[in-house]
C-alpha positions as CSV (number, residue, x, y, z in Angstrom):
1,X,0.0,0.0,0.0
2,X,1.5,3.3,-1.1
3,X,1.1,6.8,0.3
4,X,-1.1,7.9,-2.6
5,X,-3.4,5.0,-1.9
6,X,-4.3,6.2,1.6
7,X,-7.8,7.6,2.1
8,X,-8.3,11.4,2.5
9,X,-8.8,10.9,6.3
10,X,-5.6,8.9,6.5
11,X,-3.6,11.6,4.7
12,X,-4.5,14.0,7.5
13,X,-2.2,12.0,9.8
14,X,0.9,12.2,7.6
15,X,4.1,13.8,8.9
16,X,3.3,13.8,12.6
17,X,6.1,14.6,14.9
18,X,5.5,11.7,17.3
19,X,3.8,8.4,16.5
20,X,2.9,5.7,19.0
21,X,2.3,2.1,17.9
22,X,0.5,0.1,20.6
23,X,-2.6,-2.1,21.1
24,X,-4.9,-2.9,24.0
25,X,-8.3,-4.4,24.8
26,X,-9.9,-7.7,25.9
27,X,-7.1,-9.7,24.4
28,X,-5.0,-12.5,25.9
29,X,-1.4,-11.4,27.0
30,X,-2.1,-7.7,25.9
31,X,-4.7,-6.1,28.2
32,X,-4.5,-2.3,28.4
33,X,-1.0,-1.9,30.0
34,X,0.7,-0.9,26.7
35,X,-2.0,1.7,26.0
36,X,-1.8,3.3,29.5
37,X,2.0,3.5,29.3
38,X,1.9,5.2,25.9
39,X,-0.7,7.6,27.2
40,X,1.6,8.4,30.1
41,X,4.4,9.2,27.7
42,X,2.2,11.3,25.5
43,X,0.9,13.3,28.5
44,X,4.5,13.9,29.6
45,X,5.5,15.1,26.1
46,X,2.5,17.5,26.0
47,X,3.7,18.8,29.4
48,X,7.0,19.6,27.6
49,X,5.1,21.9,25.2
50,X,4.7,19.4,22.3
51,X,1.4,20.1,20.8
52,X,-1.3,17.3,21.1
53,X,-2.1,17.7,17.4
54,X,1.4,16.6,16.5
55,X,1.0,13.2,18.2
56,X,-0.6,10.2,16.5
57,X,-1.5,6.8,17.8
58,X,-1.6,3.8,15.4
59,X,-3.7,1.1,17.0
60,X,-6.1,-1.8,16.3
61,X,-9.8,-1.0,16.7
62,X,-12.0,-3.8,15.6
63,X,-13.5,-6.6,17.8
64,X,-11.7,-7.2,21.1
65,X,-9.3,-4.2,20.5
66,X,-12.0,-1.6,20.8
67,X,-11.5,-0.8,24.5
68,X,-7.9,0.1,23.9
69,X,-8.9,2.3,21.0
70,X,-11.6,4.0,23.2
71,X,-9.1,4.7,26.0
72,X,-6.9,6.7,23.5
73,X,-9.9,8.5,22.0
74,X,-11.2,9.5,25.4
75,X,-7.9,11.3,26.0
76,X,-8.3,13.3,22.8
77,X,-5.4,12.1,20.7
78,X,-5.4,11.6,16.9
79,X,-5.8,7.9,16.0
80,X,-5.3,5.9,12.9
81,X,-6.8,2.4,12.8
82,X,-6.9,0.4,9.6
83,X,-10.3,-1.0,8.6
84,X,-9.0,-4.5,9.3
85,X,-6.8,-5.4,12.2
86,X,-4.7,-7.7,10.0
87,X,-3.1,-4.5,8.5
88,X,-1.2,-4.3,11.8
89,X,0.0,-7.8,11.9
90,X,3.1,-9.6,10.8
91,X,4.3,-8.5,7.3
92,X,1.6,-5.8,7.0
93,X,2.8,-3.9,10.1
94,X,5.9,-2.4,8.7
95,X,4.2,-1.3,5.4
96,X,1.4,0.3,7.4
97,X,3.8,2.2,9.7
98,X,5.8,3.4,6.7
99,X,2.7,5.0,5.2
100,X,3.6,7.7,7.7
101,X,6.6,9.8,8.6
102,X,7.6,11.0,12.0
103,X,10.4,12.5,14.0
104,X,10.0,9.8,16.6
105,X,8.3,6.4,16.4
106,X,7.5,4.7,19.8
107,X,6.6,1.0,19.4
108,X,5.3,-0.5,22.7
109,X,4.5,-4.1,22.2
110,X,6.0,-7.6,22.6
111,X,7.6,-7.5,19.2
112,X,10.3,-9.6,17.6
113,X,11.3,-7.2,14.8
114,X,13.9,-8.2,12.3
115,X,17.0,-6.2,11.4
116,X,15.7,-5.4,7.9
117,X,12.3,-4.3,9.4
118,X,13.9,-1.8,11.8
119,X,16.1,-0.4,9.0
120,X,13.1,-0.1,6.7
121,X,11.2,1.9,9.4
122,X,14.2,4.3,9.8
123,X,13.6,5.5,6.2
124,X,10.4,7.2,7.3
125,X,10.9,7.6,11.1
126,X,14.0,9.6,12.2
127,X,14.2,8.0,15.7
128,X,12.8,4.7,16.9
129,X,12.1,3.7,20.5
130,X,11.2,0.1,21.3
131,X,9.5,-0.8,24.6
132,X,9.1,-4.4,25.8
133,X,10.8,-5.6,22.6
134,X,12.3,-9.1,22.7
135,X,14.0,-8.6,19.3
136,X,17.5,-9.9,18.7
137,X,18.2,-6.7,16.7
138,X,17.1,-4.2,19.4
139,X,20.4,-2.4,19.1
140,X,19.3,-1.0,15.7
141,X,16.7,1.1,17.5
142,X,17.7,4.5,19.0
143,X,16.5,3.6,22.4
144,X,15.1,0.5,24.0
145,X,13.3,0.3,27.3
146,X,12.7,-3.1,28.9
147,X,11.6,-2.2,32.5
148,X,10.1,-5.6,33.2
149,X,10.2,-7.7,30.0
150,X,13.9,-8.8,29.9
151,X,15.5,-8.8,26.5
152,X,18.1,-11.6,26.5
153,X,20.2,-9.8,23.9
154,X,20.9,-6.7,26.0
155,X,21.2,-5.7,29.6
156,X,20.5,-2.0,28.8
157,X,17.6,-0.1,30.4
158,X,16.2,-3.0,32.4
159,X,14.7,-2.6,35.9
160,X,12.7,-0.4,38.2
161,X,14.6,2.8,37.1
162,X,13.1,2.5,33.6
163,X,9.4,2.0,34.6
164,X,6.8,4.3,33.1
165,X,3.8,4.2,35.3
166,X,0.5,6.0,34.8
167,X,-0.2,8.9,37.2
168,X,-3.4,9.9,38.9
169,X,-4.7,12.4,41.5
170,X,-4.5,10.9,44.9
171,X,-7.1,11.9,47.5
172,X,-6.5,11.3,51.2
173,X,-8.9,8.7,52.6
174,X,-10.6,10.3,55.6
175,X,-12.8,7.3,56.4
176,X,-9.9,5.1,57.5
177,X,-11.9,2.0,56.4
178,X,-10.1,-1.2,55.9
179,X,-10.0,-1.9,52.2
180,X,-8.7,-4.5,49.7
181,X,-8.0,-3.5,46.1
182,X,-9.0,-6.1,43.5
183,X,-7.8,-5.7,39.9
184,X,-6.8,-8.0,37.0
185,X,-6.2,-5.5,34.1
186,X,-8.0,-4.9,30.9
187,X,-8.5,-8.6,30.3
188,X,-8.9,-11.2,33.0
189,X,-7.6,-14.2,31.1
190,X,-8.4,-16.9,33.7
191,X,-11.5,-15.3,35.2
192,X,-9.6,-14.9,38.4
193,X,-11.6,-12.0,39.8
194,X,-14.9,-14.0,39.9
195,X,-13.1,-17.0,41.6
196,X,-11.7,-14.7,44.3
197,X,-15.0,-13.1,45.0
198,X,-16.6,-16.6,45.4
199,X,-13.9,-17.5,47.9
200,X,-14.3,-14.3,49.9
201,X,-18.0,-14.6,49.8
202,X,-17.8,-18.0,51.5
203,X,-15.4,-16.8,54.2
204,X,-15.8,-14.4,57.1
205,X,-14.4,-11.5,55.2
206,X,-15.1,-8.0,56.6
207,X,-12.9,-5.7,54.5
208,X,-14.5,-3.5,51.8
209,X,-13.5,-4.5,48.3
210,X,-12.4,-1.8,45.9
211,X,-13.3,-3.0,42.4
212,X,-13.9,-1.5,39.0
213,X,-17.4,-0.2,38.1
214,X,-17.6,-2.5,35.1
215,X,-17.7,-5.5,37.4
216,X,-20.9,-4.5,39.2
217,X,-22.8,-7.3,37.4
218,X,-20.4,-9.9,38.7
219,X,-20.5,-8.5,42.2
220,X,-24.3,-9.0,42.4
221,X,-23.8,-12.7,42.7
222,X,-21.8,-12.3,46.0
223,X,-24.1,-10.4,48.3
224,X,-22.2,-11.0,51.5
225,X,-19.4,-8.8,50.4
226,X,-19.2,-5.0,50.7
227,X,-17.9,-3.0,47.7
228,X,-16.4,0.4,46.8
229,X,-16.7,0.8,43.0
230,X,-14.1,3.0,41.3
231,X,-13.6,4.4,37.8
232,X,-10.5,5.7,36.0
233,X,-10.5,9.0,38.0
234,X,-10.4,7.4,41.4
235,X,-8.3,4.4,40.4
236,X,-5.0,5.5,42.1
237,X,-6.7,6.9,45.2
238,X,-8.4,3.6,45.9
239,X,-5.1,1.7,45.3
240,X,-3.0,3.9,47.5
241,X,-5.6,4.0,50.3
242,X,-6.1,0.2,50.4
243,X,-4.6,-2.0,53.1
244,X,-3.4,-4.4,50.5
245,X,-4.2,-5.6,46.9
246,X,-4.9,-8.8,45.1
247,X,-3.7,-8.2,41.5
248,X,-2.2,-9.6,38.4
249,X,1.5,-9.4,37.5
250,X,1.3,-6.7,34.9
251,X,1.7,-2.9,35.2
252,X,-0.6,-2.8,38.2
253,X,2.0,-4.7,40.3
254,X,4.5,-1.9,39.7
255,X,1.9,0.7,40.6
256,X,1.3,-1.1,43.9
257,X,5.0,-1.1,44.6
258,X,5.2,2.6,43.7
259,X,2.5,3.5,46.2
260,X,3.9,1.1,48.8
261,X,0.8,-1.2,48.8
262,X,1.4,-4.8,49.9
263,X,0.1,-7.3,47.3
264,X,-0.9,-10.8,46.5
265,X,0.0,-11.3,42.9
266,X,-1.6,-13.9,40.6
267,X,0.1,-14.4,37.2
268,X,-2.1,-14.6,34.1
269,X,0.7,-15.4,31.7
270,X,4.2,-16.8,31.7
271,X,5.9,-13.4,31.5
272,X,3.9,-12.1,34.4
273,X,5.0,-15.1,36.5
274,X,8.6,-14.2,35.7
275,X,8.0,-10.6,36.8
276,X,6.3,-11.7,40.0
277,X,9.0,-14.2,40.9
278,X,11.7,-11.6,40.5
279,X,9.8,-9.2,42.8
280,X,8.9,-12.0,45.3
281,X,12.6,-12.8,45.6
282,X,13.1,-9.4,47.1
283,X,10.0,-9.6,49.3
284,X,8.0,-7.1,47.3
285,X,4.9,-9.3,46.8
286,X,3.4,-12.7,47.6
287,X,2.7,-15.0,44.6
288,X,-0.2,-17.3,44.3
289,X,-1.0,-19.4,41.3
290,X,-4.5,-19.3,39.9
291,X,-4.9,-23.0,40.4
292,X,-4.1,-22.7,44.1
293,X,-6.7,-20.1,45.0
294,X,-9.1,-22.4,46.9
295,X,-6.3,-24.1,48.8
296,X,-4.2,-21.1,49.8
297,X,-5.9,-17.8,49.5
298,X,-7.7,-17.9,52.8
299,X,-4.5,-18.6,54.7
300,X,-2.6,-15.8,52.9
301,X,-5.4,-13.4,53.7
302,X,-5.1,-14.2,57.4
303,X,-1.5,-13.2,57.3
304,X,-2.3,-9.9,55.5
305,X,-4.9,-9.1,58.1
306,X,-2.1,-9.0,60.7
307,X,-1.0,-5.4,61.3
308,X,2.6,-6.2,62.2
309,X,3.0,-8.4,59.1
310,X,1.6,-5.6,56.8
311,X,3.8,-2.9,58.4
312,X,6.9,-5.1,58.0
313,X,6.0,-5.7,54.4
314,X,5.5,-1.9,53.7
315,X,8.9,-1.1,55.1
316,X,10.5,-3.7,52.9
317,X,8.7,-2.4,49.8
318,X,9.6,1.2,50.5
319,X,13.3,0.3,50.9
320,X,13.7,-2.1,47.9
321,X,11.1,-0.7,45.4
322,X,9.2,2.5,46.0
323,X,12.4,4.6,46.6
324,X,13.9,3.3,43.3
325,X,11.1,4.0,41.0
326,X,11.7,7.3,39.2
327,X,11.2,9.1,35.8
328,X,14.5,8.1,34.2
329,X,12.8,6.6,31.2
330,X,10.7,9.7,30.5
331,X,13.8,11.9,30.7
332,X,15.5,9.6,28.2
333,X,12.6,9.9,25.8
334,X,12.5,13.7,25.8
335,X,16.3,13.9,25.5
336,X,16.2,11.7,22.4
337,X,13.4,13.8,21.0
338,X,15.3,17.0,21.5
339,X,18.6,15.6,20.2
340,X,19.8,17.3,17.0
341,X,16.7,19.6,17.1
342,X,14.3,16.9,16.0
C-alpha cells in the first residue's frame, strides 16, 4: 500500500512529529497496559510543550481491541486504525507504519522485529524507541526500554529505574476504612476475579472491596461482600488507600510497589510469572498461582490481616522498590526527541 493509496482521512495524519504504535483491549497477553504506558508518555510530552495535534496513535480498533482504542480516543489524541486489524499484523505492520513519517516512532508491544524491518522503518521515522521488545536486533533502535520484560540480547535499560507508570490524582482517605484492592487488568484471562469473589463470599471476610465499576454485574452474585466501585479517575486513590491488593503481574503490580501497597500477585501469563518471581525474591509481593486459590488464598489473607505483618511488608517495599522508581525513562525519551533539534 503506497502513500497515494491512503484515504483522505488517513492523509490528515501524515508527517506527525511523534507516532505511537500500541494495542490494547480484551485480548490475551495484551490487556491495556501498553495503552496506559503510551498515554503516560504522550501526556509527559504534552507537558513539555509538544502540541497534542502533533501526536498520532496507530492502533487496532476492531473486535476485542475496541476498548484500547476507546481509551486513547477519550484522551483526545489523533488515532489511525486500519479497517482491518490484519493490516497491523506480521508483514503488514511495517508497510502500514511506513505509510507515515515522523520525528519519533515509539513501538510499545512484545515485538520480535527483524533487522531489515527496523532499518526499513528508519527510512520514514528519524528516531525509533522500542518498549518491551524481545527482538535480537534491538540495538538498531535509537533507544530500548525493557523495564520488566527482559531482552536476552541486551542488559541495557532493564529494571525499576526504567518504569513508566500512569499517574493519577491521589485523595487522602478520611474514612480510615479497611479496604482491599482487587484488579486484573483490561483482560482477566483466567476469570480470576470471579473466583476470588466466590472464595471471599464463603469466608468471614469483613474488608471493603475496591473494584472497577464495570464489574458491578459480577458482584451482584456475591451479596455477603461490601464494595467500593471505582472508575479511572479514582483508580489510584483507591489503590494507595487500600490496606493491600490482590492483583495480576502486569503494570498494576509496579503501581502497587510505587504506592507502597502490599500485594498478593496472581500471574495470568508466563511473562507475568517471571516478573512476580523476580519481585517476590526481594519480598515485594506474595505470589499465588490461579490453580491454588481455593487451597491457599484464605491462609494468605489471614497473614495480610495482621497489622505487624503488613507494616513489615511496607517497610521492605519502600526500601527495595518505592524509593527506586523514578522518571529516568521519560527523561531519556524527551532527551532523544530534543537531540539534533528533531
